N, C-alpha and C positions, 0 to 999 in steps of 0.2 A: 513523296516519291518512292518510298518503300512499296506501295501498291503497284507500282511498274516493274518491280523486280521479283515478284513471286511467280511461281509455275503452277498458276491455278486457273480455273475458268474465270474469276474476277479479275485476275492479272492480265489475262489475255484480252479481255473486254476493255480493262482501263488502258492497256497499251493501244488498242485499235482507236478507242476514243480520243486518247491523247494525240495519236498522229494527226487527227483531224482538228479537234479542238485546240491544240496548242502550236500547230504547225507554223503560225504567224505570230506567236507571242514573243515579245520583246523582253528577254530575260534581263532583271537588273544585276545580277551577279552571273560573271561569265563562267565561273565553276559549276555552278547549277546548271547553266545552259550546255556545258560540256558534258556533264553526267546525263543529261536528258538525251542529247544526241547521240551518245555512246549507247544508252539503253534502248533508244529507239532503232538503231542501226544494228544491234546485237543479232547475230543470225539464230540464235538459241534462246529461248525464253527461260531455260533453266537457271535458277539463282546460283548453283554451285559454279557453273561455267562463269557466269557473270562476275561473281565474286573474285574468281581466279583472274579474269583477265581486265577487270575494271582499273586496278592500280596502275599497269602498264599503259593502258590506253590513255589514262589520265595525265600519267607523267609525259607522254609523248605529246599531250595536248597543252602542257605547260603548267600542270597542277599536280606536281609530286607530293604535297603535303595535305591533299584533301582528305578529310576523315570520312571515308566512305562506308565504315563499318555500321554506322546507325542505319544505312537502307536495308542492311540484312538483319540487324539486331532488334529493331522496333518491329512491333506487330504491324503487318501491312493493312492498311485501310480497305475496307469492303468496296465494292462497286459503286454503293451510294456514295459513301465519303469520297472516294475518288472523284466521282461526277461532280460533287460539291465543291471539291477543291480547284478543280479545273474551271468551274464556272465562276468561282471568285477570281481566279487568276485573270480571267476575261473581262471582268467588270472595268468599267472606265475608272480610270485614275489608280488602276492596281499597278 
């Protein structure tokens, strides 16, 4: 998910691909679905603005204790790694 939270060309491409590839994905974890939907709907791709807004937006969605810091602390995956992650999520049985 960190790949979707970076303000780089790879991050932009990962968000664009995620909108298409994961649009109908059935998330098994409601908190992860909320994070995904917030990131996809966020008007700015900048990680600083997202980092500032994410806690309040998650709280309003019912997840006040979600540990979102890892999204910004861990190194973001590159474009190829993000594409591989999305492909694995869409595999049957995932």
